[in-house]
All heavy atoms as an XYZ file, in Angstrom:
782
protein
N      51.716    198.272    -60.014
C      52.531    198.943    -59.032
C      51.814    198.995    -57.691
O      52.429    198.688    -56.686
C      52.828    200.322    -59.521
C      53.792    200.413    -60.662
S      55.357    199.777    -60.117
C      56.008    199.056    -61.585
N      50.538    199.334    -57.698
C      49.802    199.410    -56.442
C      49.691    198.025    -55.807
O      49.793    197.900    -54.571
C      48.433    200.018    -56.636
C      48.458    201.480    -56.855
C      47.085    202.104    -57.039
O      46.455    201.777    -58.090
O      46.659    202.842    -56.191
N      49.485    197.011    -56.664
C      49.340    195.676    -56.119
C      50.602    195.172    -55.500
O      50.596    194.564    -54.420
C      48.863    194.712    -57.273
C      48.676    193.324    -56.772
C      47.579    192.939    -56.053
C      49.662    192.343    -57.066
C      47.406    191.610    -55.642
C      49.496    191.044    -56.685
C      48.359    190.721    -55.933
N      51.747    195.387    -56.141
C      53.008    194.806    -55.623
C      53.732    195.684    -54.580
O      54.602    195.165    -53.867
C      53.938    194.508    -56.815
C      53.590    193.284    -57.563
O      53.132    192.317    -56.975
N      53.767    193.323    -58.889
N      53.331    196.931    -54.457
C      54.029    197.822    -53.520
C      54.062    197.274    -52.091
O      55.104    197.392    -51.449
C      53.383    199.202    -53.564
N      52.981    196.652    -51.578
C      53.120    196.138    -50.200
C      54.153    195.053    -50.007
O      54.742    194.915    -48.951
C      51.715    195.571    -49.918
C      50.821    196.408    -50.824
C      51.602    196.610    -52.063
N      54.439    194.309    -51.098
C      55.460    193.253    -51.049
C      56.885    193.770    -51.248
O      57.848    193.265    -50.667
C      55.137    192.190    -52.042
N      57.020    194.802    -52.064
C      58.375    195.341    -52.356
C      58.313    196.896    -52.421
O      58.549    197.467    -53.487
C      58.862    194.752    -53.725
C      59.291    193.322    -53.579
C      57.845    194.881    -54.824
N      58.054    197.522    -51.316
C      57.888    198.995    -51.305
C      59.174    199.717    -51.734
O      59.087    200.743    -52.419
C      57.553    199.317    -49.864
C      57.918    198.142    -49.040
C      57.848    196.955    -49.947
N      60.319    199.214    -51.343
C      61.610    199.880    -51.733
C      61.775    199.886    -53.245
O      62.162    200.923    -53.831
C      62.783    199.285    -50.983
C      62.716    199.372    -49.513
C      61.947    198.235    -48.817
O      61.604    197.246    -49.543
O      61.675    198.287    -47.670
N      61.581    198.782    -53.863
C      61.728    198.639    -55.281
C      60.683    199.490    -56.035
O      61.003    200.156    -57.003
C      61.616    197.158    -55.727
C      61.834    196.886    -57.203
C      63.172    197.357    -57.684
C      61.660    195.377    -57.422
N      59.462    199.469    -55.541
C      58.401    200.286    -56.135
C      58.762    201.762    -56.019
O      58.579    202.528    -56.973
C      57.064    199.977    -55.449
O      56.781    198.592    -55.524
C      55.933    200.672    -56.139
N      59.264    202.168    -54.868
C      59.681    203.580    -54.675
C      60.817    203.951    -55.643
O      60.818    205.035    -56.240
C      60.088    203.816    -53.238
N      61.742    203.039    -55.839
C      62.849    203.286    -56.756
C      62.333    203.510    -58.180
O      62.711    204.469    -58.842
C      63.800    202.052    -56.744
C      64.952    202.187    -57.700
C      66.099    202.889    -57.345
C      64.905    201.557    -58.927
C      67.134    202.997    -58.246
C      65.974    201.624    -59.797
C      67.080    202.347    -59.495
O      68.140    202.459    -60.353
N      61.400    202.693    -58.614
C      60.793    202.849    -59.965
C      60.023    204.142    -60.027
O      60.122    204.907    -60.986
C      59.872    201.663    -60.285
C      59.095    201.872    -61.589
C      60.721    200.355    -60.407
N      59.251    204.382    -58.974
C      58.454    205.649    -58.964
C      59.317    206.877    -59.090
O      59.016    207.814    -59.847
N      60.389    206.907    -58.304
C      61.265    208.078    -58.361
C      61.928    208.239    -59.732
O      62.146    209.359    -60.208
C      62.359    207.984    -57.291
C      61.815    208.220    -55.839
C      62.863    208.179    -54.794
N      62.317    208.419    -53.463
C      62.278    207.479    -52.502
N      62.785    206.305    -52.679
N      61.738    207.774    -51.362
N      62.246    207.100    -60.352
C      62.827    207.123    -61.704
C      61.908    207.776    -62.691
O      62.356    208.392    -63.688
C      63.232    205.726    -62.134
N      60.598    207.664    -62.458
C      59.646    208.235    -63.346
C      59.121    209.563    -62.819
O      58.119    210.101    -63.300
C      58.467    207.265    -63.582
C      58.821    206.218    -64.585
C      59.309    205.023    -64.149
C      58.689    206.460    -65.934
C      59.697    204.031    -65.090
C      59.051    205.476    -66.884
C      59.516    204.276    -66.431
N      59.748    210.124    -61.774
C      59.437    211.460    -61.332
C      58.453    211.584    -60.181
O      58.064    212.675    -59.805
N      58.096    210.453    -59.544
C      57.142    210.504    -58.448
C      57.843    211.138    -57.212
O      59.034    210.870    -56.951
C      56.656    209.115    -58.078
N      57.076    211.944    -56.492
C      57.604    212.610    -55.282
C      57.285    211.648    -54.120
O      56.307    211.855    -53.420
C      56.974    213.973    -55.081
C      57.487    214.687    -53.843
O      58.604    214.365    -53.392
O      56.743    215.581    -53.353
N      58.125    210.706    -53.903
C      57.966    209.713    -52.823
C      58.785    210.093    -51.630
O      59.961    210.308    -51.717
C      58.268    208.271    -53.348
C      57.308    207.937    -54.483
C      58.210    207.267    -52.209
C      57.664    206.670    -55.198
N      58.084    210.177    -50.485
C      58.735    210.516    -49.237
C      59.191    209.249    -48.516
O      58.606    208.175    -48.721
C      57.771    211.287    -48.335
C      57.017    212.437    -48.994
C      57.938    213.670    -49.008
C      57.188    214.863    -49.446
N      57.294    215.246    -50.842
N      60.149    209.379    -47.659
C      60.702    208.250    -46.902
C      59.695    207.618    -46.000
O      59.690    206.410    -45.720
C      61.957    208.612    -46.096
C      63.126    208.899    -47.031
O      63.187    208.375    -48.163
O      64.051    209.589    -46.542
N      58.716    208.420    -45.530
C      57.698    207.871    -44.603
C      56.398    207.542    -45.287
O      55.391    207.252    -44.635
C      57.455    208.868    -43.459
C      56.965    210.208    -43.896
O      56.980    210.532    -45.144
O      56.488    210.983    -43.039
N      56.359    207.528    -46.633
C      55.118    207.097    -47.307
C      54.845    205.632    -47.078
O      55.783    204.816    -47.026
C      55.280    207.334    -48.862
C      55.070    208.798    -49.244
O      54.517    209.548    -48.468
O      55.419    209.104    -50.403
N      53.579    205.292    -46.934
C      53.204    203.866    -46.775
C      53.366    203.177    -48.099
O      53.376    203.822    -49.161
C      51.758    203.758    -46.312
O      50.937    204.255    -47.349
C      51.501    204.533    -45.035
N      53.441    201.810    -48.062
C      53.509    201.083    -49.346
C      52.357    201.395    -50.298
O      52.543    201.459    -51.474
C      53.499    199.604    -48.886
C      54.119    199.673    -47.534
C      53.639    200.925    -46.914
N      51.169    201.612    -49.736
C      50.003    201.915    -50.517
C      50.185    203.251    -51.262
O      49.856    203.379    -52.423
C      48.731    201.884    -49.676
C      48.326    200.557    -49.172
C      49.215    200.025    -47.985
O      49.835    200.861    -47.304
O      49.243    198.816    -47.804
N      50.691    204.246    -50.530
C      50.940    205.544    -51.139
C      52.035    205.466    -52.164
O      51.932    206.065    -53.247
C      51.247    206.605    -50.032
C      51.749    207.918    -50.639
C      50.053    206.857    -49.136
N      53.062    204.718    -51.838
C      54.154    204.532    -52.811
C      53.633    203.923    -54.103
O      53.943    204.398    -55.215
C      55.297    203.633    -52.214
C      55.991    204.395    -51.101
C      56.268    203.209    -53.273
C      56.898    203.545    -50.243
N      52.796    202.904    -53.938
C      52.211    202.253    -55.137
C      51.354    203.189    -55.986
O      51.459    203.185    -57.206
N      50.551    203.995    -55.322
C      49.712    204.916    -56.038
C      50.525    205.983    -56.707
O      50.291    206.309    -57.914
C      48.660    205.568    -55.135
C      47.832    206.602    -55.859
C      46.562    206.930    -55.217
C      45.696    207.901    -55.935
N      46.066    208.320    -57.261
N      51.506    206.579    -56.050
C      52.342    207.598    -56.611
C      53.148    207.036    -57.850
O      53.299    207.704    -58.823
C      53.272    208.201    -55.599
C      52.609    209.090    -54.607
C      53.652    209.680    -53.639
C      53.043    210.654    -52.634
N      54.045    211.226    -51.726
N      53.590    205.814    -57.700
C      54.348    205.171    -58.760
C      53.420    204.956    -59.962
O      53.837    205.211    -61.118
C      55.017    203.877    -58.291
O      55.929    204.231    -57.219
C      55.798    203.187    -59.452
N      52.264    204.406    -59.711
C      51.294    204.157    -60.770
C      50.974    205.484    -61.479
O      50.984    205.560    -62.712
C      50.026    203.560    -60.234
C      48.946    203.373    -61.328
C      47.569    203.135    -60.756
C      47.082    204.455    -60.280
N      45.661    204.453    -59.895
N      50.690    206.543    -60.724
C      50.413    207.808    -61.326
C      51.560    208.382    -62.174
O      51.329    208.946    -63.251
C      50.010    208.838    -60.214
C      48.672    208.520    -59.581
O      47.883    207.673    -60.087
O      48.405    209.085    -58.496
N      52.774    208.210    -61.690
C      53.927    208.703    -62.402
C      54.096    207.892    -63.740
O      54.430    208.497    -64.792
C      55.190    208.581    -61.562
N      53.937    206.604    -63.703
C      54.007    205.793    -64.860
C      52.925    206.142    -65.862
O      53.179    206.233    -67.080
C      53.952    204.297    -64.537
C      55.205    203.692    -63.917
C      54.944    202.300    -63.379
C      56.294    203.619    -64.978
N      51.731    206.352    -65.383
C      50.633    206.722    -66.255
C      50.917    208.068    -66.918
O      50.643    208.233    -68.126
C      49.286    206.780    -65.516
C      48.703    205.405    -65.263
O      49.090    204.430    -65.934
N      47.816    205.306    -64.316
N      51.452    209.016    -66.161
C      51.764    210.319    -66.721
C      52.824    210.146    -67.827
O      52.750    210.765    -68.894
C      52.336    211.250    -65.601
C      52.688    212.615    -66.161
O      51.865    213.292    -66.708
O      53.893    212.965    -66.039
N      53.816    209.324    -67.545
C      54.888    209.108    -68.552
C      54.342    208.477    -69.836
O      54.536    208.944    -70.917
C      55.973    208.195    -67.983
C      57.047    207.828    -68.939
C      58.033    208.746    -69.270
C      57.085    206.625    -69.549
C      59.039    208.470    -70.177
C      58.047    206.291    -70.470
C      59.035    207.234    -70.801
N      53.523    207.418    -69.664
C      53.010    206.680    -70.830
C      52.011    207.511    -71.584
O      52.064    207.611    -72.802
C      52.388    205.345    -70.349
C      51.626    204.678    -71.465
C      53.438    204.415    -69.830
N      51.013    208.104    -70.889
C      49.896    208.761    -71.573
C      50.152    210.225    -71.943
O      49.714    210.690    -72.956
C      48.642    208.621    -70.761
C      48.249    207.185    -70.524
C      48.051    206.716    -69.221
C      48.106    206.283    -71.578
C      47.717    205.392    -69.010
C      47.754    204.934    -71.360
C      47.553    204.522    -70.081
O      47.243    203.200    -69.879
N      50.889    210.912    -71.129
C      51.141    212.355    -71.360
C      52.472    212.624    -72.113
O      52.515    213.394    -73.047
C      51.082    213.143    -70.085
C      49.664    213.083    -69.520
O      48.664    213.075    -70.203
N      49.581    213.008    -68.174
N      53.538    212.016    -71.623
C      54.847    212.266    -72.229
C      55.061    211.463    -73.478
O      55.621    212.000    -74.476
C      55.943    212.054    -71.205
C      55.891    213.055    -70.080
C      57.017    212.880    -69.068
C      57.008    213.962    -68.053
N      56.009    213.801    -67.010
N      54.643    210.177    -73.503
C      54.816    209.386    -74.702
C      53.648    209.382    -75.653
O      53.690    208.849    -76.698
C      55.095    207.908    -74.283
S      56.696    207.671    -73.440
N      52.549    209.981    -75.170
C      51.349    210.147    -75.978
C      50.720    208.802    -76.434
O      50.155    208.763    -77.474
C      51.580    211.066    -77.188
C      52.156    212.378    -76.842
C      51.240    213.215    -76.051
C      51.797    214.647    -75.864
N      51.180    215.341    -74.823
N      50.823    207.809    -75.581
C      50.186    206.482    -75.910
C      48.683    206.643    -75.648
O      48.302    207.322    -74.722
C      50.792    205.382    -75.022
C      52.293    205.174    -75.173
S      52.700    204.417    -76.741
C      51.983    202.826    -76.517
N      47.913    205.946    -76.442
C      46.450    206.047    -76.213
C      46.086    205.280    -74.945
O      46.735    204.275    -74.583
C      45.861    205.375    -77.465
C      46.940    204.536    -77.986
C      48.226    205.186    -77.618
N      45.072    205.750    -74.262
C      44.576    205.103    -73.095
C      44.028    203.697    -73.427
O      43.474    203.500    -74.525
C      43.481    205.956    -72.412
O      42.816    205.169    -71.440
N      44.160    202.789    -72.499
C      43.606    201.452    -72.693
C      42.089    201.540    -72.875
O      41.484    200.692    -73.537
C      43.991    200.561    -71.500
C      43.726    199.096    -71.855
C      43.252    200.914    -70.239
C      44.348    198.110    -70.912
N      41.473    202.597    -72.389
C      40.025    202.752    -72.462
C      39.582    203.073    -73.883
O      38.383    202.983    -74.181
C      39.584    203.863    -71.483
C      39.840    203.508    -70.037
C      39.492    204.670    -69.166
C      39.947    204.439    -67.757
N      39.717    205.557    -66.857
N      40.506    203.411    -74.752
C      40.135    203.758    -76.174
C      39.879    202.499    -76.975
O      39.355    202.539    -78.036
C      41.192    204.587    -76.863
O      42.411    203.846    -76.920
C      41.448    205.890    -76.106
N      40.283    201.338    -76.454
C      40.067    200.080    -77.168
C      38.783    199.405    -76.722
O      38.386    199.469    -75.570
C      41.277    199.139    -76.939
C      42.607    199.749    -77.377
C      43.458    200.360    -76.474
C      42.939    199.724    -78.737
C      44.650    200.924    -76.907
C      44.105    200.271    -79.185
C      44.972    200.843    -78.301
O      46.125    201.451    -78.682
N      38.179    198.752    -77.704
C      36.964    198.013    -77.368
C      37.253    196.869    -76.409
O      38.328    196.244    -76.505
C      36.310    197.422    -78.613
C      35.754    198.496    -79.518
O      35.340    199.560    -79.024
O      35.715    198.256    -80.714
N      36.348    196.613    -75.480
C      36.499    195.526    -74.545
C      35.155    194.982    -74.179
O      34.138    195.678    -74.343
C      37.294    195.929    -73.346
C      36.615    196.976    -72.468
C      35.831    196.626    -71.387
C      36.770    198.326    -72.750
C      35.182    197.590    -70.655
C      36.147    199.308    -72.005
C      35.350    198.947    -70.977
O      34.714    199.876    -70.200
N      35.117    193.756    -73.707
C      33.899    193.108    -73.316
C      33.972    192.795    -71.818
O      34.663    191.851    -71.451
C      33.679    191.799    -74.135
C      32.402    191.094    -73.828
O      31.649    191.517    -72.895
O      32.135    190.077    -74.495
N      33.291    193.593    -71.043
C      33.448    193.452    -69.576
C      32.912    192.080    -69.121
O      33.329    191.602    -68.060
C      32.690    194.587    -68.859
C      33.007    194.668    -67.382
C      32.485    195.885    -66.703
O      32.169    196.878    -67.425
O      32.442    195.885    -65.461
N      32.070    191.436    -69.870
C      31.548    190.135    -69.490
C      32.638    189.092    -69.502
O      32.492    188.024    -68.948
C      30.413    189.712    -70.394
O      30.859    189.370    -71.736
N      33.749    189.376    -70.121
C      34.928    188.447    -70.174
C      35.930    188.664    -69.025
O      36.880    187.929    -68.891
C      35.647    188.581    -71.510
C      34.821    188.308    -72.738
C      34.652    186.846    -72.896
C      33.951    186.584    -74.252
N      33.654    185.156    -74.421
N      35.676    189.691    -68.244
C      36.658    190.033    -67.171
C      36.926    188.892    -66.214
O      38.091    188.673    -65.831
C      36.256    191.298    -66.426
C      36.560    192.572    -67.102
C      36.973    192.655    -68.403
C      36.340    193.798    -66.459
C      37.215    193.829    -69.061
C      36.624    195.007    -67.078
C      37.074    195.025    -68.355
N      35.921    188.204    -65.771
C      36.135    187.105    -64.812
C      36.988    185.978    -65.447
O      37.882    185.454    -64.802
C      34.783    186.557    -64.322
C      34.173    187.528    -63.357
C      32.924    186.925    -62.594
O      32.877    185.667    -62.454
O      32.070    187.705    -62.215
N      36.687    185.664    -66.670
C      37.527    184.666    -67.413
C      38.942    185.102    -67.538
O      39.903    184.348    -67.305
C      36.911    184.404    -68.757
C      37.589    183.385    -69.635
C      36.990    183.225    -70.998
O      35.809    183.624    -71.198
O      37.686    182.697    -71.875
N      39.150    186.361    -67.907
C      40.488    186.907    -68.099
C      41.236    186.929    -66.743
O      42.425    186.579    -66.674
C      40.407    188.311    -68.707
C      39.871    188.266    -70.096
C      41.776    189.004    -68.645
C      39.448    189.636    -70.703
N      40.513    187.342    -65.699
C      41.110    187.336    -64.355
C      41.615    185.962    -63.940
O      42.695    185.824    -63.358
C      40.132    187.916    -63.346
N      40.840    184.953    -64.237
C      41.265    183.612    -63.878
C      42.532    183.205    -64.666
O      43.463    182.639    -64.085
C      40.125    182.575    -64.226
C      40.394    181.189    -63.745
C      40.586    181.111    -62.192
O      39.795    181.726    -61.461
N      41.538    180.361    -61.758
N      42.586    183.565    -65.938
C      43.760    183.242    -66.736
C      44.999    183.990    -66.169
O      46.041    183.408    -66.043
C      43.515    183.664    -68.237
C      44.842    183.591    -69.029
C      42.477    182.737    -68.867
N      44.812    185.240    -65.797
C      45.914    186.032    -65.237
C      46.446    185.361    -63.973
O      47.662    185.207    -63.761
C      45.449    187.478    -64.921
C      45.215    188.240    -66.232
C      46.462    188.181    -64.032
C      44.529    189.606    -66.045
N      45.545    184.906    -63.098
C      45.984    184.255    -61.870
C      46.704    182.976    -62.041
O      47.498    182.543    -61.182
C      44.764    184.066    -60.901
O      43.942    183.012    -61.369
N      46.518    182.313    -63.181
C      47.148    181.024    -63.469
C      48.345    181.172    -64.369
O      49.003    180.193    -64.731
C      46.147    180.052    -64.059
C      44.997    179.749    -63.092
C      43.861    179.001    -63.773
O      43.903    178.793    -64.992
O      42.941    178.637    -63.080
N      48.639    182.387    -64.801
C      49.682    182.627    -65.781
C      51.069    182.173    -65.245
O      51.410    182.354    -64.082
C      49.710    184.123    -66.085
C      50.601    184.534    -67.200
C      50.537    185.972    -67.536
O      50.657    186.809    -66.573
O      50.324    186.338    -68.705
N      51.866    181.652    -66.142
C      53.223    181.189    -65.805
C      54.045    182.259    -65.092
O      54.755    181.957    -64.104
C      53.911    180.741    -67.072
C      55.358    180.445    -66.902
C      55.803    179.277    -66.302
C      56.327    181.358    -67.320
C      57.151    178.989    -66.128
C      57.676    181.088    -67.151
C      58.075    179.900    -66.577
N      53.935    183.485    -65.495
C      54.780    184.527    -64.947
C      54.426    184.928    -63.539
O      55.140    185.690    -62.894
C      54.802    185.762    -65.897
C      55.526    185.436    -67.197
C      54.802    185.186    -68.338
C      56.904    185.405    -67.231
C      55.468    184.891    -69.514
C      57.555    185.110    -68.433
C      56.837    184.846    -69.545
N      53.326    184.419    -63.018
C      52.985    184.716    -61.625
C      54.046    184.206    -60.671
O      54.257    184.787    -59.618
C      51.643    184.028    -61.298
C      50.404    184.776    -61.748
C      50.256    186.094    -60.974
O      50.651    186.261    -59.845
N      49.589    187.022    -61.627
N      54.811    183.166    -61.121
C      55.838    182.694    -60.213
C      56.957    183.690    -60.017
O      57.714    183.560    -59.039
C      56.426    181.361    -60.733
C      57.156    181.438    -62.067
C      57.637    180.148    -62.568
O      58.131    179.333    -61.800
N      57.520    179.873    -63.849
N      57.090    184.646    -60.851
C      58.103    185.712    -60.748
C      57.579    186.938    -60.040
O      58.391    187.867    -59.798
C      58.686    186.051    -62.122
C      59.235    184.855    -62.856
C      58.609    184.396    -63.979
C      60.359    184.188    -62.348
C      59.084    183.279    -64.640
C      60.896    183.087    -63.042
C      60.229    182.631    -64.198
N      56.299    187.045    -59.857
C      55.727    188.220    -59.247
C      55.989    188.204    -57.719
O      55.872    187.199    -57.101
C      54.198    188.223    -59.489
C      53.602    189.632    -59.446
O      54.169    190.538    -59.937
N      52.437    189.710    -58.905
N      56.329    189.352    -57.151
C      56.632    189.331    -55.738
C      55.412    189.081    -54.865
O      55.556    188.779    -53.674
C      57.169    190.738    -55.479
C      56.762    191.547    -56.613
C      56.569    190.641    -57.782
N      54.220    189.198    -55.431
C      53.014    188.974    -54.699
C      52.084    188.138    -55.603
O      51.779    188.553    -56.720
C      52.398    190.292    -54.317
C      51.236    190.223    -53.394
C      50.833    191.611    -52.934
N      49.513    191.533    -52.370
C      48.642    192.510    -52.388
N      48.929    193.671    -52.884
N      47.447    192.332    -51.810
N      51.630    186.979    -55.133
C      50.727    186.132    -55.926
C      49.396    186.842    -56.122
O      48.798    187.289    -55.164
C      50.536    184.798    -55.213
C      49.549    183.904    -55.850
C      50.076    183.267    -57.107
C      49.157    182.155    -57.625
N      48.723    182.408    -58.988
N      48.962    186.870    -57.384
C      47.727    187.546    -57.715
C      46.628    186.475    -57.861
O      46.736    185.599    -58.688
C      47.888    188.340    -59.012
C      46.636    189.153    -59.393
S      46.866    190.143    -60.832
C      48.104    191.324    -60.269
N      45.571    186.630    -57.087
C      44.417    185.742    -57.220
C      43.516    186.246    -58.307
O      43.660    187.399    -58.809
C      43.627    185.699    -55.922
O      43.030    187.007    -55.692
C      44.479    185.310    -54.764
N      42.562    185.450    -58.744
C      41.607    185.863    -59.751
C      40.829    187.073    -59.254
O      40.515    187.992    -60.028
C      40.665    184.685    -60.100
N      40.539    187.108    -57.949
C      39.813    188.247    -57.388
C      40.657    189.520    -57.487
O      40.121    190.591    -57.789
C      39.382    187.994    -55.937
C      38.390    186.876    -55.759
C      38.974    185.447    -55.892
O      40.202    185.270    -55.646
O      38.169    184.529    -56.169
N      41.957    189.415    -57.200
C      42.848    190.537    -57.325
C      42.851    191.050    -58.759
O      42.769    192.279    -59.001
C      44.287    190.142    -56.948
C      44.463    189.803    -55.501
O      43.753    190.330    -54.621
O      45.288    188.900    -55.237
N      42.993    190.159    -59.729
C      43.090    190.502    -61.131
C      41.776    191.132    -61.582
O      41.805    192.131    -62.326
C      43.416    189.286    -61.986
N      40.652    190.624    -61.143
C      39.344    191.178    -61.499
C      39.226    192.653    -61.010
O      38.749    193.536    -61.744
C      38.234    190.306    -60.970
C      36.796    190.787    -61.344
C      36.618    190.788    -62.831
C      35.792    189.834    -60.725
N      39.640    192.866    -59.785
C      39.572    194.218    -59.207
C      40.439    195.156    -60.021
O      40.012    196.275    -60.323
C      40.077    194.164    -57.757
C      40.059    195.490    -57.105
C      40.564    195.433    -55.664
C      40.537    196.835    -55.078
N      41.690    197.075    -54.205
N      41.629    194.728    -60.408
C      42.548    195.593    -61.203
C      41.953    195.866    -62.550
O      41.973    197.011    -63.071
C      43.964    194.952    -61.346
C      44.623    194.963    -59.945
C      44.792    195.661    -62.362
C      45.856    194.126    -59.858
N      41.385    194.825    -63.221
C      40.753    195.055    -64.526
C      39.634    196.107    -64.413
O      39.553    196.968    -65.288
C      40.234    193.711    -65.083
C      41.252    192.752    -65.644
C      40.603    191.375    -65.842
C      41.832    193.257    -66.911
N      38.815    195.964    -63.450
C      37.716    196.914    -63.305
C      38.231    198.297    -63.065
O      37.637    199.314    -63.575
C      36.741    196.440    -62.163
C      35.940    195.241    -62.567
C      35.012    194.802    -61.456
C      34.152    193.639    -61.907
N      33.227    193.220    -60.899
N      39.282    198.429    -62.245
C      39.854    199.769    -62.025
C      40.491    200.355    -63.301
O      40.371    201.568    -63.503
C      40.915    199.677    -60.909
C      40.320    199.464    -59.506
C      41.408    199.219    -58.453
O      42.592    199.273    -58.763
O      41.004    199.025    -57.305
N      41.105    199.515    -64.094
C      41.748    199.983    -65.305
C      40.687    200.582    -66.261
O      40.962    201.487    -67.014
C      42.480    198.842    -66.020
C      43.725    198.441    -65.330
S      44.459    196.919    -65.975
C      44.695    197.332    -67.705
N      39.528    199.993    -66.288
C      38.468    200.371    -67.267
C      37.393    201.237    -66.651
O      36.394    201.530    -67.286
C      37.846    199.121    -67.929
C      38.810    198.489    -68.888
C      39.625    197.440    -68.541
C      38.854    198.971    -70.203
C      40.497    196.827    -69.466
C      39.723    198.353    -71.133
C      40.499    197.354    -70.744
O      41.371    196.775    -71.634
N      37.571    201.665    -65.409
C      36.575    202.480    -64.757
C      36.514    203.863    -65.383
O      37.391    204.422    -65.918
C      36.869    202.611    -63.278
Protein backbone atom coordinates (compact mmCIF):
# COMPACT_ATOMS: atom_id res chain seq x y z
CA UNK A 1 0.00 0.00 0.00
CA UNK A 2 2.73 2.45 0.92
CA UNK A 3 4.69 1.59 -2.20
CA UNK A 4 1.80 2.03 -4.64
CA UNK A 5 0.11 5.01 -2.98
CA UNK A 6 2.21 7.61 -4.86
CA UNK A 7 1.06 6.11 -8.17
CA UNK A 8 -2.62 5.64 -7.26
CA UNK A 9 -3.44 7.73 -4.17
CA UNK A 10 -7.19 7.87 -4.83
CA UNK A 11 -7.49 4.09 -5.13
CA UNK A 12 -5.30 3.57 -2.07
CA UNK A 13 -7.45 6.01 -0.09
CA UNK A 14 -10.59 4.16 -1.21
CA UNK A 15 -9.17 0.87 0.08
CA UNK A 16 -7.96 2.49 3.27
CA UNK A 17 -11.35 4.00 4.03
CA UNK A 18 -13.01 0.64 3.35
CA UNK A 19 -10.84 -0.80 6.12
CA UNK A 20 -11.56 2.06 8.49
CA UNK A 21 -8.60 4.38 7.93
CA UNK A 22 -9.23 8.03 8.78
CA UNK A 23 -7.94 9.51 5.53
CA UNK A 24 -8.31 13.23 5.01
CA UNK A 25 -8.76 14.87 1.60
CA UNK A 26 -5.49 16.77 2.03
CA UNK A 27 -3.36 13.78 3.12
CA UNK A 28 -0.27 13.21 1.00
CA UNK A 29 0.06 9.95 -0.95
CA UNK A 30 2.69 8.82 1.57
CA UNK A 31 0.32 9.43 4.50
CA UNK A 32 -2.51 7.72 2.63
CA UNK A 33 -0.29 4.70 2.04
CA UNK A 34 0.77 4.47 5.68
CA UNK A 35 -2.77 4.89 7.02
CA UNK A 36 -4.05 2.26 4.59
CA UNK A 37 -1.27 -0.16 5.51
CA UNK A 38 -1.98 0.37 9.20
CA UNK A 39 -5.73 -0.19 8.71
CA UNK A 40 -5.11 -3.39 6.74
CA UNK A 41 -2.67 -4.64 9.37
CA UNK A 42 -5.22 -3.91 12.09
CA UNK A 43 -7.87 -5.83 10.16
CA UNK A 44 -5.66 -8.83 9.43
CA UNK A 45 -3.82 -9.14 12.73
CA UNK A 46 -6.31 -7.79 15.28
CA UNK A 47 -9.76 -8.37 13.84
CA UNK A 48 -9.07 -11.59 11.90
CA UNK A 49 -6.47 -12.79 14.41
CA UNK A 50 -4.02 -13.90 11.71
CA UNK A 51 -0.51 -14.59 12.97
CA UNK A 52 2.14 -12.02 12.19
CA UNK A 53 4.51 -12.81 9.35
CA UNK A 54 7.26 -12.43 11.94
CA UNK A 55 6.10 -15.65 13.67
CA UNK A 56 7.37 -17.72 10.75
CA UNK A 57 10.98 -18.73 10.34
CA UNK A 58 12.87 -16.86 7.67
CA UNK A 59 16.41 -16.58 6.38
CA UNK A 60 17.38 -12.94 5.97
CA UNK A 61 20.39 -13.98 3.88
CA UNK A 62 17.89 -14.90 1.13
CA UNK A 63 16.24 -11.47 1.03
CA UNK A 64 18.32 -10.15 -1.87
CA UNK A 65 17.55 -13.24 -3.96
CA UNK A 66 13.85 -13.02 -3.10
CA UNK A 67 13.80 -9.28 -3.90
CA UNK A 68 15.24 -9.98 -7.35
CA UNK A 69 12.58 -12.62 -8.01
CA UNK A 70 9.84 -10.20 -6.90
CA UNK A 71 11.11 -7.51 -9.27
CA UNK A 72 11.00 -9.93 -12.21
CA UNK A 73 7.66 -11.49 -11.32
CA UNK A 74 5.05 -11.72 -14.08
CA UNK A 75 2.47 -9.82 -12.05
CA UNK A 76 4.67 -6.72 -11.95
CA UNK A 77 3.13 -5.79 -15.29
CA UNK A 78 -0.19 -5.22 -13.50
CA UNK A 79 1.28 -3.20 -10.64
CA UNK A 80 0.64 0.55 -10.91
CA UNK A 81 4.26 1.16 -9.97
CA UNK A 82 7.18 -0.99 -11.14
CA UNK A 83 9.03 -2.48 -8.19
CA UNK A 84 12.78 -2.78 -8.46
CA UNK A 85 14.81 -5.33 -6.53
CA UNK A 86 15.94 -2.48 -4.28
CA UNK A 87 12.31 -1.53 -3.59
CA UNK A 88 11.41 -5.14 -2.79
CA UNK A 89 14.43 -5.56 -0.50
CA UNK A 90 13.46 -2.44 1.45
CA UNK A 91 9.90 -3.72 1.88
CA UNK A 92 11.08 -7.16 2.98
CA UNK A 93 13.36 -5.64 5.60
CA UNK A 94 10.53 -3.41 6.86
CA UNK A 95 8.15 -6.38 7.07
CA UNK A 96 10.55 -8.32 9.26
CA UNK A 97 11.93 -5.41 11.32
